[in-house]
C-alpha positions as a Markdown table, in Angstrom:
| # | Residue | x | y | z |
|---|---|---|---|---|
| 1 | Met | 69.4 | 37.5 | 32.2 |
| 2 | Glu | 66.8 | 34.8 | 31.9 |
| 3 | Asn | 64.0 | 37.4 | 31.9 |
| 4 | Arg | 65.7 | 39.2 | 29.0 |
| 5 | Glu | 66.2 | 36.0 | 27.0 |
| 6 | Gln | 62.5 | 35.1 | 27.5 |
| 7 | Lys | 61.4 | 38.6 | 26.3 |
| 8 | Leu | 63.6 | 38.3 | 23.2 |
| 9 | Lys | 62.1 | 34.8 | 22.5 |
| 10 | Glu | 58.6 | 36.3 | 22.8 |
| 11 | Ile | 59.5 | 39.0 | 20.4 |
| 12 | Arg | 60.8 | 36.5 | 17.9 |
| 13 | Lys | 57.6 | 34.5 | 18.2 |
| 14 | Ser | 55.5 | 37.6 | 17.6 |
| 15 | Lys | 57.6 | 38.7 | 14.6 |
| 16 | Gln | 57.3 | 35.2 | 13.1 |
| 17 | Glu | 53.5 | 35.3 | 13.5 |
| 18 | Glu | 53.5 | 38.7 | 11.8 |
| 19 | Tyr | 56.1 | 38.2 | 9.1 |
| 20 | Gly | 56.5 | 34.5 | 8.7 |
| 21 | Asp | 59.6 | 32.3 | 9.0 |
| 22 | Phe | 62.7 | 34.4 | 9.7 |
| 23 | Gly | 65.1 | 32.1 | 7.9 |
| 24 | Val | 63.0 | 32.0 | 4.7 |
| 25 | Ala | 62.7 | 35.7 | 4.7 |
| 26 | Met | 66.4 | 36.3 | 5.1 |
| 27 | Asn | 67.2 | 33.7 | 2.3 |
| 28 | Asp | 64.6 | 35.4 | 0.0 |
| 29 | Ile | 66.1 | 38.8 | 0.7 |
| 30 | Gly | 69.5 | 37.5 | 0.1 |
| 31 | His | 68.4 | 36.3 | -3.4 |
| 32 | Leu | 66.7 | 39.6 | -4.2 |
| 33 | Trp | 69.8 | 41.6 | -3.1 |
| 34 | Ser | 72.1 | 39.3 | -5.1 |
| 35 | Val | 70.0 | 40.0 | -8.2 |
| 36 | Leu | 69.9 | 43.7 | -7.7 |
| 37 | Leu | 73.7 | 43.8 | -7.1 |
| 38 | Gly | 74.4 | 41.5 | -10.1 |
| 39 | Leu | 76.1 | 38.8 | -8.0 |
| 40 | Asp | 76.6 | 35.3 | -9.3 |
| 41 | Ala | 75.6 | 33.7 | -6.0 |
| 42 | Ala | 72.9 | 34.5 | -3.4 |
| 43 | Ile | 73.9 | 36.3 | -0.3 |
| 44 | Pro | 73.3 | 33.7 | 2.5 |
| 45 | Gly | 70.4 | 34.4 | 4.9 |
| 46 | His | 72.7 | 34.6 | 7.9 |
| 47 | Val | 74.8 | 37.4 | 6.2 |
| 48 | Val | 71.6 | 39.3 | 5.4 |
| 49 | Ala | 70.6 | 39.1 | 9.1 |
| 50 | Asn | 74.1 | 40.4 | 10.0 |
| 51 | Met | 73.6 | 43.2 | 7.6 |
| 52 | Tyr | 70.5 | 44.2 | 9.4 |
| 53 | Val | 72.5 | 44.1 | 12.7 |
| 54 | Ala | 74.9 | 46.5 | 11.1 |
| 55 | Ala | 72.0 | 48.8 | 10.2 |
| 56 | Lys | 70.7 | 48.6 | 13.8 |
| 57 | Leu | 74.2 | 49.5 | 15.1 |
| 58 | Tyr | 74.4 | 52.4 | 12.8 |
| 59 | Arg | 71.1 | 53.7 | 14.3 |
| 60 | Thr | 72.7 | 53.8 | 17.7 |
| 61 | Lys | 74.8 | 56.8 | 16.6 |
| 62 | Lys | 71.7 | 59.0 | 17.3 |
| 63 | Lys | 69.2 | 59.1 | 20.2 |
| 64 | Phe | 69.0 | 56.1 | 22.5 |
| 65 | Lys | 66.1 | 53.8 | 21.5 |
| 66 | Lys | 65.8 | 50.5 | 23.4 |
| 67 | Asp | 64.0 | 48.8 | 20.5 |
| 68 | Thr | 67.0 | 49.3 | 18.3 |
| 69 | Tyr | 69.1 | 47.2 | 20.7 |
| 70 | Val | 66.4 | 44.6 | 21.1 |
| 71 | Asp | 66.1 | 44.3 | 17.3 |
| 72 | Ala | 69.9 | 44.0 | 16.9 |
| 73 | Ala | 70.1 | 41.3 | 19.6 |
| 74 | Asn | 67.3 | 39.3 | 17.9 |
| 75 | Tyr | 68.8 | 39.6 | 14.4 |
| 76 | Leu | 72.2 | 38.6 | 15.8 |
| 77 | Tyr | 70.8 | 35.6 | 17.6 |
| 78 | Gln | 69.0 | 34.4 | 14.5 |
| 79 | Ala | 72.0 | 35.0 | 12.3 |
| 80 | Glu | 73.9 | 32.7 | 14.6 |
| 81 | Glu | 71.3 | 30.0 | 14.5 |
| 82 | Met | 71.1 | 30.1 | 10.7 |
| 83 | His | 74.9 | 30.0 | 10.4 |
| 84 | Lys | 75.1 | 27.0 | 12.7 |
| 85 | Gln | 72.5 | 25.2 | 10.6 |
| 86 | Glu | 74.4 | 25.9 | 7.4 |
| 87 | Glu | 77.6 | 24.6 | 9.0 |
| 88 | Glu | 75.8 | 21.3 | 9.9 |
| 89 | Ile | 74.8 | 20.9 | 6.2 |
| 90 | Phe | 77.9 | 22.1 | 4.4 |
| 91 | Asn | 81.5 | 21.5 | 5.2 |
| 92 | Thr | 84.1 | 24.3 | 4.9 |
| 93 | Gln | 84.4 | 23.9 | 1.1 |
| 94 | Gly | 80.6 | 24.4 | 0.6 |
| 95 | Ile | 80.0 | 20.7 | -0.3 |
| 96 | Val | 76.9 | 19.0 | 1.1 |
| 97 | Lys | 78.3 | 16.8 | 4.0 |
| 98 | Asp | 76.2 | 13.8 | 2.9 |
| 99 | Gln | 78.1 | 13.8 | -0.4 |
| 100 | Val | 81.5 | 13.8 | 1.4 |
| 101 | Asp | 80.6 | 11.5 | 4.4 |
| 102 | Gly | 79.0 | 8.9 | 2.2 |
């Protein structure tokens, strides 16, 4: 399992070097999709990443391709990390914690 985790970490590093910061990209895509859909609020970055996971899962209906599962695993991992960070900043009502905690 450790070998797999290391491989996934290396892929994330390579993708970051190629495409830039994952979180920034997912948040930017969330803003773009929100505008295109006419939404009042931006789609959170972790939700965008989960939508990519769903797209990867859809692809598994066809021929087996290991890369599809690797990509899905990395999107899901990063969605979890982004969601955790958001929970550290915001409480359940969407209020910045520093404003509530004083």
